[in-house]
Backbone bond lengths (Angstrom), bond angles and torsions (degrees), N, CA, C in turn:
res aa  C-N    CA-C-N  psi(-1)  N-CA   C-N-CA  omega(-1)  CA-C   N-CA-C  phi
1 M - - - 1.440 - - 1.531 109.19 -
2 K 1.329 116.51 128.57 1.452 119.87 -178.94 1.509 109.40 -107.81
3 F 1.344 115.27 163.38 1.460 120.86 -177.81 1.522 109.83 -63.88
4 V 1.314 118.11 134.23 1.439 123.71 176.55 1.520 108.41 -107.05
5 A 1.325 116.81 121.03 1.456 120.55 -174.40 1.518 110.53 -61.97
6 Y 1.325 116.01 140.55 1.458 122.61 -179.36 1.521 110.58 -81.85
7 V 1.307 116.65 136.21 1.452 122.21 175.54 1.524 107.45 -113.61
8 A 1.296 118.46 119.32 1.461 121.59 -175.51 1.515 111.34 -63.65
9 L 1.333 116.28 143.12 1.445 121.11 -177.62 1.522 111.20 -59.76
10 V 1.301 117.07 -41.56 1.458 120.10 -176.36 1.513 111.79 -64.55
11 S 1.334 117.36 -42.65 1.448 120.96 -177.52 1.507 112.48 -67.77
12 V 1.343 118.71 -29.75 1.446 121.12 -179.75 1.518 110.94 -74.79
13 G 1.331 116.97 -43.93 1.446 121.49 174.90 1.522 114.52 81.70
14 L 1.312 119.15 0.81 1.464 120.34 -179.98 1.516 111.22 -95.77
15 L 1.321 117.54 -37.45 1.461 119.70 173.31 1.526 105.04 -84.43
16 N 1.368 115.56 79.10 1.452 119.30 -161.43 1.514 113.60 -83.20
17 S 1.309 118.98 -4.54 1.458 121.46 172.40 1.526 107.10 -116.61
18 A 1.335 116.23 127.93 1.451 119.82 -174.36 1.512 111.76 -73.99
19 L 1.328 115.13 166.02 1.447 121.72 -178.96 1.519 109.52 -117.45
20 A 1.324 115.21 124.12 1.456 119.34 179.13 1.524 108.77 -94.13
21 A 1.340 116.39 134.54 1.455 120.77 -178.62 1.518 109.21 -150.34
22 P 1.334 117.30 157.52 1.483 119.83 177.05 1.517 110.67 -55.52
23 E 1.325 116.64 154.62 1.450 122.64 -173.32 1.531 113.85 -62.82
24 D 1.322 117.48 -47.72 1.453 121.15 -173.27 1.522 110.81 -80.60
25 L 1.328 115.01 147.76 1.471 119.81 175.21 1.511 108.99 -92.64
26 N 1.315 116.53 104.89 1.455 122.48 179.24 1.515 108.92 -156.76
27 L 1.321 116.55 -179.51 1.478 121.64 -177.14 1.511 111.03 -57.78
28 E 1.313 117.64 -47.51 1.463 120.91 -176.40 1.540 111.65 -66.64
29 A 1.328 116.39 -41.12 1.462 121.28 -179.45 1.540 110.46 -60.11
30 V 1.323 116.80 -43.37 1.469 119.75 -179.72 1.513 111.19 -71.31
31 N 1.333 117.90 -45.73 1.451 120.22 -176.14 1.534 112.88 -66.69
32 K 1.350 116.57 -26.34 1.469 119.60 -179.45 1.541 112.44 -100.04
33 A 1.310 118.16 2.84 1.463 121.08 -179.00 1.510 110.92 -59.43
34 E 1.339 116.43 140.44 1.449 122.70 -179.39 1.518 110.89 -135.29
35 W 1.344 115.33 154.67 1.464 120.56 174.12 1.504 109.79 -76.88
36 S 1.321 117.29 145.94 1.481 122.17 176.39 1.507 109.86 -147.32
37 A 1.329 117.18 129.87 1.461 121.47 177.72 1.537 111.91 -72.52
38 K 1.306 116.70 -13.35 1.474 120.51 -178.55 1.526 111.90 -76.11
39 G 1.329 115.66 -18.50 1.471 118.19 177.78 1.504 111.27 94.70
40 G 1.296 115.09 172.15 1.453 120.85 179.76 1.512 110.48 -160.53
41 K 1.309 118.55 176.82 1.448 121.63 -178.20 1.536 111.18 -75.64
42 D 1.323 114.48 140.64 1.475 117.81 172.87 1.527 109.38 -69.37
43 K 1.306 115.39 139.20 1.461 120.62 -178.34 1.524 109.24 -125.64
44 E 1.335 115.99 150.36 1.460 118.06 176.94 1.516 109.62 -60.81
45 I 1.338 117.59 -43.01 1.461 122.47 170.07 1.518 105.65 -124.25
46 D 1.316 116.40 117.95 1.465 121.13 -174.26 1.529 109.67 -93.12
47 P 1.358 118.13 118.65 1.476 120.54 179.38 1.525 113.82 -54.51
48 A 1.344 116.31 -38.51 1.451 119.00 -178.91 1.515 112.58 -70.33
49 L 1.336 117.18 -32.29 1.463 119.69 174.91 1.514 111.76 -71.62
50 V 1.329 117.68 -33.60 1.474 120.79 172.93 1.516 109.01 -59.11
51 K 1.336 117.26 -47.79 1.456 121.30 -179.94 1.527 110.61 -61.67
52 T 1.326 117.22 -44.26 1.477 122.02 178.39 1.524 110.94 -57.95
53 Q 1.337 116.70 -46.39 1.456 120.42 -179.05 1.528 112.14 -64.73
54 V 1.330 116.82 -40.74 1.477 119.63 179.74 1.520 110.12 -64.21
55 L 1.326 117.49 -43.74 1.474 120.32 -178.04 1.525 110.66 -68.19
56 L 1.330 117.34 -37.57 1.468 118.97 177.12 1.532 110.51 -66.36
57 D 1.336 117.42 -42.36 1.468 121.10 176.74 1.514 110.08 -57.91
58 R 1.325 115.79 -43.88 1.452 120.48 -176.89 1.546 111.38 -67.67
59 A 1.347 115.79 -30.51 1.468 120.56 178.69 1.524 112.26 -83.86
60 R 1.358 117.13 0.78 1.457 125.35 -179.41 1.539 112.50 69.17
61 F 1.330 115.88 32.41 1.456 121.97 166.88 1.521 104.01 -115.72
62 S 1.307 115.68 78.73 1.458 122.85 -165.53 1.536 112.68 -65.55
63 P 1.346 117.63 130.17 1.456 120.91 171.39 1.520 113.31 -89.79
64 G 1.355 115.58 8.40 1.464 119.32 -173.41 1.506 109.29 78.74
65 V 1.336 117.36 -136.04 1.459 121.97 -178.93 1.536 109.80 -70.64
66 I 1.343 115.76 131.12 1.467 120.92 175.72 1.530 108.16 -80.68
67 D 1.341 116.45 113.89 1.467 119.38 -174.73 1.537 113.56 -136.65
68 G 1.342 118.31 -4.55 1.449 120.19 179.99 1.514 114.32 77.45
69 H 1.344 117.03 13.84 1.478 120.95 179.88 1.527 109.42 -113.93
70 D 1.324 114.73 154.66 1.455 121.00 170.33 1.527 108.74 -76.65
71 G 1.345 116.44 159.83 1.448 119.56 177.51 1.522 110.41 169.80
72 E 1.320 116.08 177.07 1.462 121.36 -176.00 1.525 112.49 -62.44
73 N 1.330 117.34 -42.45 1.467 119.43 -179.69 1.519 111.37 -60.76
74 L 1.325 116.97 -42.05 1.472 120.34 179.48 1.517 110.33 -65.13
75 R 1.325 118.19 -45.40 1.465 120.46 -177.84 1.535 110.48 -66.35
76 N 1.336 117.49 -38.05 1.457 120.18 175.58 1.516 112.65 -62.12
77 A 1.346 115.94 -40.93 1.464 121.46 178.42 1.531 110.36 -64.78
78 I 1.333 116.26 -43.28 1.469 120.54 178.66 1.506 110.22 -62.33
79 E 1.329 117.32 -46.11 1.471 120.91 -179.45 1.522 111.26 -61.81
80 A 1.330 117.23 -43.18 1.462 120.29 178.74 1.509 111.47 -63.01
81 F 1.334 117.39 -41.25 1.456 122.13 177.39 1.531 110.62 -62.86
82 E 1.332 115.51 -45.05 1.478 119.55 179.55 1.519 111.35 -60.88
83 R 1.333 115.90 -43.49 1.456 119.80 -179.49 1.536 110.16 -63.64
84 A 1.326 117.14 -43.05 1.461 120.56 -179.28 1.517 112.93 -66.89
85 R 1.348 116.64 -26.48 1.465 121.17 -177.58 1.532 112.38 -99.35
86 G 1.325 117.75 7.51 1.455 120.93 177.45 1.507 115.02 76.36
87 L 1.364 116.38 19.94 1.459 120.38 178.43 1.523 110.09 -95.17
88 K 1.316 118.20 169.47 1.451 122.31 175.68 1.520 108.44 -63.88
89 P 1.342 118.62 117.98 1.476 120.17 -173.68 1.532 111.76 -85.05
90 D 1.336 116.89 76.83 1.449 120.92 -177.95 1.517 113.85 -112.17
91 G 1.353 117.68 1.31 1.458 121.05 179.85 1.503 114.24 69.92
92 A 1.330 117.28 15.61 1.459 121.34 -178.03 1.519 111.37 -106.53
93 I 1.321 115.04 147.15 1.463 120.53 175.30 1.522 108.58 -88.86
94 D 1.308 117.03 114.70 1.457 121.66 174.88 1.513 107.79 -131.18
95 E 1.331 117.26 -176.86 1.454 120.32 -174.77 1.513 112.92 -63.68
96 E 1.330 116.30 -38.79 1.473 120.14 -178.42 1.525 109.95 -66.76
97 F 1.338 116.39 -45.08 1.463 119.53 177.12 1.524 110.86 -60.76
98 W 1.332 116.42 -47.02 1.458 120.77 -177.15 1.519 111.96 -59.11
99 T 1.345 115.73 -41.06 1.467 120.76 179.18 1.520 110.61 -64.32
100 K 1.347 116.48 -47.99 1.458 119.97 -179.16 1.506 111.69 -63.21
101 L 1.335 116.98 -39.96 1.452 120.04 -178.21 1.518 110.86 -65.35
102 N 1.328 116.43 -43.56 1.468 119.90 -179.31 1.526 112.76 -70.48
103 E 1.328 118.19 -18.48 1.460 121.43 174.91 1.522 112.34 -73.09
104 T 1.344 117.16 -16.57 1.449 120.07 -176.06 1.522 112.59 -72.92
105 S 1.354 118.46 -22.82 1.459 121.26 -176.80 1.515 109.81 -162.24
106 S 1.317 115.06 140.99 1.464 120.84 177.14 1.534 112.09 -102.57
107 E 1.329 116.08 -1.84 1.459 120.77 179.35 1.533 111.40 -72.50
108 P 1.325 119.28 147.46 1.476 120.60 179.10 1.523 111.65 -63.60
109 A 1.332 115.58 150.57 1.467 120.88 -179.21 1.532 111.70 -72.21
110 L 1.332 116.76 -37.22 1.458 121.85 178.08 1.525 110.28 -118.28
111 I 1.320 116.04 148.00 1.461 121.92 177.95 1.532 108.94 -138.30
112 E 1.334 115.24 167.64 1.467 121.90 171.19 1.535 108.36 -87.21
113 Y 1.328 115.73 136.77 1.451 121.25 178.63 1.529 108.86 -130.73
114 T 1.323 116.40 134.73 1.466 121.02 178.56 1.525 108.87 -93.85
115 I 1.323 116.44 120.53 1.461 121.17 -179.34 1.516 110.93 -60.57
116 Q 1.334 115.29 129.47 1.478 121.79 -176.89 1.528 111.56 -96.91
117 D 1.344 115.22 163.80 1.461 120.22 177.91 1.532 111.78 -55.09
118 E 1.346 116.18 -40.37 1.459 120.92 -177.66 1.522 112.61 -65.73
119 D 1.325 116.60 -22.46 1.462 120.86 -179.65 1.527 112.24 -75.47
120 V 1.323 117.34 -23.01 1.460 120.92 -173.06 1.515 115.36 -118.41
121 K 1.345 117.01 -2.71 1.463 118.92 -174.07 1.525 114.20 -75.84
122 G 1.371 116.74 -20.61 1.466 119.43 179.93 1.520 112.79 67.87
123 P 1.341 119.13 -151.52 1.473 124.92 2.30 1.531 111.76 -72.35
124 F 1.329 115.15 145.14 1.439 121.50 176.86 1.540 108.53 -101.80
125 V 1.329 115.38 142.36 1.462 120.12 -172.53 1.532 109.89 -133.65
126 T 1.321 115.43 153.59 1.444 121.13 171.14 1.529 107.80 -94.95
127 T 1.325 116.46 120.19 1.447 120.52 -177.72 1.516 111.31 -86.21
128 P 1.322 118.80 122.63 1.476 120.76 177.55 1.526 110.83 -63.69
129 D 1.307 116.95 154.32 1.462 121.47 178.59 1.534 112.18 -71.01
130 K 1.335 116.09 -37.68 1.465 120.57 -174.66 1.541 110.63 -81.04
131 L 1.324 115.61 134.90 1.463 120.64 179.24 1.518 111.08 -59.12
132 E 1.319 117.42 -41.67 1.480 120.15 -178.69 1.524 110.83 -59.19
133 D 1.338 117.61 -38.19 1.463 121.43 179.96 1.531 111.04 -71.96
134 Q 1.325 116.70 -32.72 1.474 120.69 178.34 1.508 110.96 -63.73
135 A 1.334 117.16 -29.54 1.464 121.00 -178.39 1.538 111.81 -64.71
136 A 1.320 118.34 -17.03 1.474 121.01 -179.06 1.540 112.31 -83.82
137 L 1.342 117.59 -9.84 1.476 120.94 -177.89 1.519 110.92 -85.03
138 D 1.324 116.56 148.98 1.475 122.10 177.54 1.508 111.81 -77.41
139 R 1.324 116.60 -26.82 1.473 121.21 178.92 1.527 108.18 -158.83
140 L 1.305 116.44 142.27 1.474 122.52 178.66 1.524 109.22 -95.22
141 G 1.331 115.61 69.85 1.463 122.02 -176.45 1.510 112.87 -81.30
142 Y 1.341 114.89 -178.58 1.454 120.83 177.88 1.526 110.18 -68.33
143 S 1.311 115.82 155.46 1.461 120.51 -179.44 1.513 112.72 -85.11
144 S 1.359 118.06 -18.92 1.448 121.43 -175.26 1.515 110.36 -166.61
145 P 1.352 117.92 163.32 1.463 120.05 174.12 1.533 112.03 -60.91
146 E 1.348 116.34 -32.46 1.479 119.34 179.05 1.526 110.53 -61.84
147 E 1.347 116.39 -44.96 1.455 119.36 179.83 1.522 110.46 -65.13
148 L 1.316 118.20 -41.84 1.463 121.76 178.74 1.522 110.89 -60.03
149 L 1.334 117.04 -48.00 1.463 120.73 -178.12 1.519 111.31 -67.52
150 A 1.315 117.42 -40.99 1.469 120.47 178.82 1.512 109.97 -59.13
151 E 1.340 117.33 -46.24 1.457 120.08 -179.13 1.526 111.60 -69.55
152 K 1.323 116.96 -36.04 1.473 120.93 179.32 1.513 111.50 -59.76
153 F 1.361 115.69 -33.19 1.453 120.26 -178.66 1.520 112.45 -112.98
154 H 1.334 116.17 22.31 1.463 123.80 171.80 1.507 113.31 59.26
155 M 1.318 117.33 34.50 1.468 122.68 -172.08 1.518 112.97 -114.80
156 D 1.320 114.67 158.42 1.462 121.85 168.02 1.515 108.67 -77.22
157 V 1.328 117.68 141.56 1.460 120.88 -179.98 1.529 110.79 -59.78
158 D 1.317 117.50 -37.86 1.468 119.39 178.80 1.519 111.78 -61.77
159 L 1.339 118.43 -39.28 1.448 120.72 178.05 1.531 110.26 -67.49
160 L 1.321 117.31 -43.01 1.467 121.32 178.28 1.531 110.11 -55.98
161 K 1.323 116.52 -44.97 1.461 120.76 -178.90 1.528 111.35 -69.82
162 A 1.339 116.84 -38.49 1.468 119.94 -178.77 1.534 111.55 -65.79
163 L 1.322 116.55 -35.19 1.470 121.13 178.80 1.526 112.11 -76.15
164 N 1.308 116.75 -16.07 1.475 121.33 -175.08 1.512 111.80 -130.57
165 S 1.315 114.99 48.18 1.458 121.32 -177.78 1.525 111.42 -57.01
166 G 1.321 115.64 130.23 1.453 121.31 177.59 1.528 114.95 84.72
167 K 1.328 117.39 -3.64 1.476 120.91 -179.14 1.518 110.73 -94.01
168 V 1.315 115.92 151.45 1.466 121.31 174.45 1.523 108.25 -100.96
169 F 1.323 115.99 150.42 1.465 120.75 -175.54 1.519 113.23 -111.24
170 D 1.321 117.09 2.21 1.453 120.85 -176.01 1.522 112.49 -104.26
171 R 1.343 116.50 18.75 1.460 120.24 -176.20 1.521 110.68 -125.57
172 S 1.318 117.03 115.28 1.457 121.81 177.52 1.546 110.12 -59.56
173 G 1.347 114.94 138.09 1.464 119.28 -179.48 1.513 113.78 99.20
174 T 1.335 117.51 -12.44 1.467 121.35 178.51 1.516 109.69 -72.70
175 S 1.329 118.00 135.83 1.454 123.09 178.24 1.525 108.95 -93.12
176 V 1.328 116.36 126.50 1.462 120.85 -179.89 1.535 109.87 -131.06
177 V 1.325 115.09 157.42 1.473 121.68 177.74 1.518 108.62 -91.92
178 V 1.335 116.37 129.81 1.462 121.77 -178.71 1.522 111.11 -138.73
179 A 1.326 116.35 165.26 1.457 121.92 174.68 1.520 109.93 -69.13
180 N 1.315 115.79 135.82 1.464 122.33 -176.09 1.539 109.09 -89.50
181 V 1.323 115.99 61.29 1.470 120.79 -176.16 1.534 113.06 -79.91
182 E 1.323 116.27 -17.70 1.463 118.76 -177.56 1.531 112.96 -82.16
183 A 1.339 116.56 4.95 1.470 119.68 179.57 1.527 111.86 -77.49
184 K 1.344 117.78 -10.96 1.475 118.35 -176.54 1.519 110.78 -80.22
185 P 1.367 116.65 158.32 1.464 119.63 179.73 1.502 111.78 -62.72
186 A 1.324 117.44 151.99 1.449 122.11 177.10 1.528 109.97 -64.26
187 P 1.365 117.55 150.33 1.465 119.85 -178.66 1.516 113.94 -56.08
188 E 1.328 117.10 -33.61 1.464 119.65 -177.85 1.540 112.41 -67.77
189 K 1.344 116.95 -15.81 1.453 120.48 178.61 1.543 112.44 -90.19
190 L 1.336 117.06 -4.78 1.456 121.21 174.94 1.509 111.17 -75.14
191 Q 1.363 115.83 165.88 1.449 119.17 168.16 1.528 107.71 -60.01
192 K 1.309 117.02 145.76 1.454 121.24 -176.34 1.525 110.26 -64.30
193 A 1.319 117.37 130.40 1.450 121.75 177.07 1.527 109.92 -69.79
194 A 1.335 116.46 139.60 1.461 120.69 -178.45 1.521 112.78 -120.05
195 K 1.354 117.37 -20.36 1.449 120.26 -176.80 1.526 110.43 -159.82
196 I 1.329 116.36 149.11 1.471 122.48 172.16 1.527 108.02 -114.40
197 E 1.329 114.99 135.01 1.457 121.31 172.47 1.531 109.26 -118.06
198 I 1.316 116.82 129.40 1.464 122.00 177.61 1.530 108.47 -112.03
199 V 1.313 115.49 110.24 1.482 121.36 -174.81 1.516 108.08 -96.32
200 K 1.314 117.18 102.89 1.460 121.30 -172.89 1.528 112.58 -61.60
201 S 1.313 117.72 -44.81 1.461 121.19 -174.45 1.514 112.83 -66.94
202 E 1.337 116.95 -25.90 1.460 121.49 -177.44 1.528 112.97 -101.23
203 H 1.343 117.64 -4.50 1.456 122.61 -179.12 1.527 112.16 56.12
204 I 1.332 116.14 44.01 1.463 120.78 178.81 1.509 111.00 -134.13
205 L 1.349 114.67 156.57 1.455 123.90 171.71 1.517 107.56 -118.67
206 R 1.325 116.94 126.72 1.456 121.70 179.79 1.524 110.06 -109.96
207 V 1.332 116.31 141.99 1.459 122.65 175.76 1.514 107.60 -111.78
208 L 1.356 117.16 127.11 1.450 121.23 -176.34 1.522 110.26 -115.78
209 D 1.345 115.82 150.39 1.447 119.65 172.96 1.526 109.83 -90.13
210 K 1.316 118.06 -175.71 1.477 122.56 -175.15 1.505 112.85 -63.74
211 D 1.337 117.28 -22.09 1.454 121.53 180.00 1.528 112.36 -94.30
212 G 1.329 116.72 2.01 1.451 121.39 179.31 1.515 113.88 87.03
213 A 1.331 118.50 5.20 1.452 121.36 178.03 1.521 110.63 -77.31
214 V 1.332 117.28 142.39 1.447 122.35 179.42 1.529 109.62 -77.80
215 I 1.320 117.59 123.07 1.472 120.30 179.97 1.515 112.19 -112.51
216 A 1.338 117.48 -9.09 1.471 120.57 175.52 1.534 108.24 -164.55
217 V 1.333 115.09 146.65 1.456 122.07 176.27 1.517 108.07 -136.90
218 Y 1.356 116.14 134.07 1.454 121.04 -178.47 1.537 109.63 -130.76
219 P 1.345 118.36 138.39 1.466 119.95 173.04 1.528 109.58 -70.30
220 A 1.318 115.65 147.98 1.460 120.11 -176.60 1.517 110.08 -148.46
221 F 1.342 116.61 149.01 1.453 116.17 159.42 1.506 108.55 -108.80
222 I 1.339 112.36 142.27 1.464 119.99 -159.08 1.534 110.87 -128.58
223 G 1.321 116.23 113.94 1.452 121.81 174.30 1.512 113.89 71.23
224 S 1.313 116.01 -178.23 1.477 123.67 179.55 1.519 107.95 -158.67
225 E 1.336 114.63 172.76 1.482 118.22 177.77 1.511 110.95 -62.83
226 E 1.353 116.05 -41.11 1.462 119.80 -179.49 1.534 112.29 -72.72
227 K 1.306 116.01 -28.98 1.455 120.24 -174.44 1.531 109.25 -141.37
228 P 1.350 118.10 72.44 1.456 121.68 -175.92 1.513 112.95 -64.83
229 A 1.317 115.53 151.96 1.468 121.01 178.52 1.518 110.81 -70.33
230 P 1.312 117.54 146.13 1.467 120.60 177.54 1.529 110.68 -74.91
231 S 1.300 115.60 179.04 1.465 121.84 172.58 1.517 108.13 -122.89
232 G 1.314 116.19 169.73 1.455 120.45 174.42 1.519 115.44 82.06
233 L 1.327 114.81 -163.85 1.467 121.97 -172.43 1.517 111.12 -100.16
234 H 1.350 115.54 132.98 1.459 123.35 177.40 1.509 109.21 -136.86
235 K 1.341 117.91 -169.54 1.461 120.62 -175.90 1.527 111.31 -139.32
236 V 1.337 114.91 157.10 1.467 121.41 171.00 1.525 107.88 -76.05
237 R 1.326 117.54 128.86 1.470 120.78 178.15 1.521 112.78 -100.06
238 A 1.351 116.56 -35.75 1.462 119.91 -177.73 1.514 109.03 -169.55
239 V 1.342 114.67 165.00 1.466 121.77 175.48 1.519 108.28 -123.72
240 A 1.344 116.88 128.87 1.456 120.49 -178.71 1.531 109.14 -125.09
241 P 1.352 117.84 105.57 1.457 118.68 173.55 1.524 110.49 -75.93
242 N 1.333 115.65 151.57 1.485 121.39 176.45 1.546 111.88 51.35
243 P 1.335 117.61 55.97 1.472 120.14 -171.72 1.537 113.16 -83.02
244 N 1.331 115.79 155.47 1.454 121.87 161.93 1.525 108.62 -75.47
245 Y 1.321 115.59 163.08 1.462 120.63 174.10 1.524 108.21 -122.61
246 T 1.329 116.71 127.00 1.463 121.60 178.93 1.515 108.89 -109.96
247 Y 1.335 116.03 120.62 1.462 120.44 177.17 1.511 110.35 -88.41
248 N 1.330 116.00 128.11 1.462 123.08 177.01 1.519 109.02 -104.96
249 P 1.311 120.13 120.87 1.466 120.89 -178.71 1.518 113.64 -59.78
250 D 1.327 117.69 -16.64 1.465 121.07 175.06 1.534 111.38 -61.84
251 Y 1.360 116.78 -24.89 1.443 120.13 179.49 1.530 111.17 -67.57
252 A 1.321 116.11 -31.56 1.479 122.22 178.44 1.518 111.50 52.29
253 F 1.345 116.92 48.91 1.455 120.40 177.90 1.518 110.26 -65.23
254 K 1.311 115.38 145.55 1.464 120.91 178.73 1.531 109.98 -61.70
255 G 1.332 115.82 133.17 1.460 121.19 176.69 1.508 113.79 87.89
256 V 1.322 118.83 -7.09 1.480 121.70 179.10 1.537 107.79 -103.00
257 K 1.332 116.30 118.20 1.459 121.48 -175.37 1.515 113.67 -97.69
258 A 1.341 118.07 -10.04 1.461 121.28 -175.00 1.525 111.50 -59.53
259 K 1.343 115.21 138.49 1.469 121.90 177.61 1.527 112.95 -102.82
260 E 1.350 114.49 -5.57 1.464 120.60 179.28 1.538 109.10 -122.11
261 K 1.322 115.83 155.46 1.460 119.78 176.39 1.524 111.01 -62.86
262 F 1.325 117.32 146.20 1.451 120.37 172.12 1.526 109.36 -145.35
263 E 1.317 115.58 160.41 1.467 120.51 -172.69 1.517 110.37 -117.90
264 I 1.343 116.20 141.16 1.473 123.12 174.95 1.515 108.48 -113.06
265 K 1.319 115.79 133.20 1.461 121.62 -175.08 1.547 111.56 -67.74
266 P 1.352 116.49 166.36 1.475 120.55 -177.77 1.516 112.60 -70.17
267 G 1.336 114.33 171.73 1.459 122.14 177.11 1.516 110.28 142.06
268 P 1.319 118.79 159.07 1.457 122.07 -178.20 1.515 113.65 -62.33
269 N 1.353 117.76 -23.53 1.450 120.68 177.40 1.521 113.59 -101.16
270 N 1.337 116.41 13.56 1.445 123.13 167.21 1.543 108.57 -58.69
271 P 1.324 120.22 150.46 1.477 120.75 -179.65 1.522 114.18 -55.39
272 V 1.351 118.47 -26.71 1.459 119.87 177.40 1.516 111.99 -107.38
273 G 1.332 116.68 14.82 1.448 120.84 173.07 1.506 113.94 69.32
274 S 1.322 115.62 -149.36 1.467 121.34 -169.96 1.512 115.01 -92.17
275 T 1.341 117.92 -10.93 1.479 121.47 -176.23 1.507 110.53 -150.19
276 W 1.348 115.21 142.09 1.472 122.87 176.51 1.515 109.07 -123.98
277 I 1.339 117.00 123.48 1.472 121.84 173.61 1.527 105.96 -107.24
278 D 1.321 115.24 108.97 1.466 120.97 -174.01 1.536 110.17 -79.48
279 L 1.325 115.70 136.70 1.461 122.06 179.93 1.516 111.13 -112.46
280 S 1.318 116.20 163.36 1.460 121.65 -179.83 1.524 111.44 -79.83
281 V 1.323 115.23 40.04 1.469 123.48 171.68 1.524 104.45 -127.03
282 E 1.300 118.14 124.21 1.456 121.37 -171.93 1.527 111.15 -53.42
283 S 1.347 115.49 126.04 1.461 125.03 177.59 1.520 113.47 58.59
284 F 1.323 117.16 28.47 1.470 121.07 -179.80 1.528 109.22 -125.50
285 G 1.327 116.39 136.44 1.447 119.31 -179.06 1.508 112.24 -156.21
286 I 1.324 114.56 -178.67 1.480 123.59 173.69 1.521 105.10 -108.09
287 H 1.345 117.04 130.42 1.450 117.66 -171.57 1.527 111.44 -152.75
288 G 1.335 116.02 177.29 1.454 122.56 179.16 1.502 113.04 -88.30
289 T 1.337 116.50 -164.91 1.453 120.68 -175.50 1.519 111.72 -157.49
290 P 1.349 118.22 150.44 1.444 120.79 172.30 1.516 112.64 -82.94
291 E 1.331 118.08 -4.19 1.463 122.59 -177.75 1.524 110.55 -127.64
292 P 1.335 118.68 72.08 1.466 120.26 -175.49 1.508 114.65 -61.50
293 E 1.348 117.93 -26.87 1.458 120.22 -179.06 1.533 112.95 -68.27
294 K 1.351 117.69 -14.16 1.477 120.79 179.61 1.526 112.66 -95.05
295 V 1.318 118.83 -8.15 1.465 121.67 -176.36 1.527 109.37 -61.64
296 G 1.323 116.67 130.19 1.428 121.94 179.49 1.504 114.21 84.69
297 K 1.345 116.99 -6.52 1.469 120.88 -173.13 1.533 112.97 -117.74
298 A 1.330 116.98 -5.30 1.460 120.06 -177.13 1.531 108.04 -158.84
299 H 1.312 115.25 165.47 1.465 120.68 175.83 1.534 109.86 -78.95
300 S 1.310 116.74 151.33 1.444 120.92 175.79 1.527 109.01 -95.83
301 Q 1.326 116.28 -172.18 1.451 120.05 173.94 1.533 109.01 -88.57
302 G 1.331 114.56 43.00 1.435 120.50 -179.27 1.520 111.13 103.00
303 C 1.343 116.10 169.70 1.476 123.26 177.41 1.519 111.35 67.94
304 V 1.350 115.97 -167.96 1.468 122.54 -179.61 1.524 106.47 -116.19
305 R 1.317 115.73 115.30 1.461 120.49 -172.55 1.538 110.65 -108.18
306 L 1.337 116.55 125.33 1.448 124.51 175.25 1.530 108.91 -114.38
307 T 1.328 118.06 172.31 1.455 119.51 168.35 1.517 108.45 -64.67
308 N 1.317 116.73 156.56 1.484 119.64 179.15 1.516 111.08 -58.42
309 W 1.340 117.52 -42.62 1.458 118.39 -176.63 1.537 112.21 -69.19
310 D 1.342 117.25 -33.03 1.461 119.35 178.56 1.523 111.62 -71.42
311 V 1.328 117.70 -41.49 1.470 119.45 -179.35 1.530 110.29 -70.56
312 E 1.316 118.02 -32.71 1.462 120.51 176.22 1.520 110.94 -64.35
313 E 1.337 116.00 -41.49 1.462 119.88 177.12 1.536 110.75 -66.73
314 L 1.337 116.56 -44.47 1.446 120.96 178.18 1.516 111.87 -58.53
315 S 1.326 116.64 -39.44 1.471 120.38 -177.39 1.523 112.60 -61.42
316 K 1.333 116.51 -25.95 1.456 120.73 179.26 1.534 112.90 -83.48
317 M 1.344 115.82 -7.45 1.465 121.73 -178.68 1.513 113.97 -105.32
318 V 1.360 116.53 -11.45 1.466 118.89 -175.21 1.529 110.50 -103.06
319 E 1.311 115.51 163.94 1.462 122.91 176.74 1.526 109.09 -137.77
320 K 1.313 115.67 155.12 1.444 120.91 176.75 1.529 110.21 -55.79
321 G 1.298 116.17 133.06 1.473 120.85 179.32 1.507 114.56 92.70
322 M 1.331 117.95 -8.07 1.453 121.84 -179.98 1.542 109.62 -62.38
323 P 1.348 118.56 134.87 1.462 119.73 179.48 1.529 112.11 -71.42
324 V 1.337 114.20 143.10 1.463 121.99 177.25 1.518 106.67 -130.94
325 E 1.336 116.14 116.30 1.466 120.28 -176.41 1.521 110.46 -109.38
326 F 1.346 115.18 128.63 1.462 121.43 174.98 1.520 107.30 -94.85
327 I 1.320 115.96 119.85 1.480 122.22 -176.23 1.533 108.72 -106.32
328 D 1.333 115.70 121.02 1.479 120.02 -177.99 1.517 111.43 -77.25
């Protein structure tokens, strides 16, 4: 996970009502953050935006990486939530939105978590930039306990470190502050998903129930110049957790010189992340990513790329034969 530049609320102009929150960035500041029409100071990491992102994630209107910053993914998630709740879909935080969002859950946005043995045992690896070099690794694992914990709780590494200043993350038994994203109901307790819609222009994936109601929204980057996304109606063919990745030289990705097919082993930092949802379009699917902070903000090397945690959740909601529509 790389640093994502902060965009001030005032300069963006879409989150048109400011958020007042306690000065310090800590568990209490985030959990007690409230909306205020009077405005507040811009912060590098805004406690109230952290709370907003956690609650949206929990309501399955994913903002992508929880980082406490404004941005397109957050505004798209807010707009989708507003539309689903019958509010004015303007992507802005106002009193009505804030009230509706906080009605979705009474659980705190941040909690204390004790680092477990499994979080620090590794092995941790440095992933090469070149795909050909990645093929030499036995597994594309996390690079550090910080990356593992950040992804486990849907967070940016910078936010994880800011909330836990002075703490180490490689020691089992250490108590750290994390996003309380696991408070939401399990996917199997949701209404059954009946259709997926991928909206190219908005960089989002929507999950609909049998009545056409939106039950989940995820930010996505969709297609590439070398491998553009299709249009029209297709189907889910299969779901593959922990997949291998096979590079086909026909893709002719920039920077890849190989003339023969080669395979990259599984792992969360595999080019297709932790899960592959195969579609009825040859060599095209919905999958995860080793760079969750870029989801919704850039093109992928083809296919539909979500964060690992979002595609894992989606994989539990889909079935073979489910329609998937690409909307131009």
